[in-house]
N, C-alpha and C positions, 0 to 999 in steps of 0.2 A: 271245308275245314282246312286250315293251313297245315302244311307238312309238319311244322314245329309242334303244333298242338297235338297232332296225331302221334308223334313220337312220345310226347309227354304222357299221353293217355296209355300207350303201350307200356311205358316204364312203370307207371303207377299200377297197372294191372299185374305186371310181373312181381312187383314188390308185395302186393296184397296176396299173391299166390304162395308166398313163403309160409309153410306151415310151422307151428310151434316146434322147437327143437331142431330146426334146420336153418342154415344160413346161406348167403350167397355173397360174392364179392361185388363191388361197384361195377367193375369191368364186365363180369359175367352177366349181371343184370342188363347192362347197356347192350351187350351182344344179343341176349335173349329177346330184347325188345326191338331188335332190328336196327340198332344204333351203335355199331361197334366203335370202340375208341372214345366213347362219350361218358367215361366214368365220372368226370367232373360235373357233367350235367345231371347225372343220377344224384350226386351229393346235393346239388342245388334243388332238385325236385324234393328230396327228403326234407330239406329245410322249409320249403314252400307249402307242402301239402300236409295239413294236420291229420292225425289219426293213422298214419302209416306205421307198420312195425319196423321202425328205423333200427332198432337194436339187432335185427336179424341180418343187417347188411354190414359187412366187414371189408377190410382191405385184402389184397391178394395174399394168399397163404394163411388167411385167418387172422391177420393182424387187426387189433383194435386201433383205429386211427384217431379216435377222439382222445382228448387230454383231460387230466384232472378228474373232477367229479363226474363229468359226462362219461368218461371211460369206466369209472367205477359203477355208474348206473347201468351201462351197457353190459358189463360183465355180470352184474347182479341179475339183470333181467334174463340173460342167456342161461345162467346157472339155474334160475327158477324154472326154465324150460328143459332142464337136464342136459344142457349142452356142456360137453367136457372140453378141457383145455390141455394143450401140451405146452407147458411153460406159460408164456404170455399170449399164445395164439390159440384160436379155436382149433380143435381136432377136425380138420376138414375131411379126413378120410371117413369119419363117422357122421359128420353133420352137414356136409355140403349138399345143397339142393341142386339137382341136375334138371335143367329145363329141357323140354322136348325140342325138336328141331323147329317146331312152329312157334316156340317162345311163349306158349300159353300154359302148358301144364308140365309139371316136373314129376320126378319120382324120388322116393326115399330109399336109400340103401339100408337094409335091415341087417343087423348084426346079432347073432344069437348068443 
């Protein structure tokens, strides 16, 4: 298997591991997949692979990077999963998914 394909598979696995109500940034996903600095490649993979929970991936600091109707669709989907916002950004303190050091599994911060 070519190294490029292996990285893509790991990125897809990380994206699929994002549970409802949690988000990750493009850069954090790339790093968790063992491909630090590859945020743009994560964007490309999100465009190429159908069926991924694309709405759970945001810019750094929780910014919605899409424009127009796509941004509205992303906000709508996140709100349906009970994701909260601080202004125009996702509240990352409450909803950021933290990947383990192995990049396979994450944990959810629970707030009571």
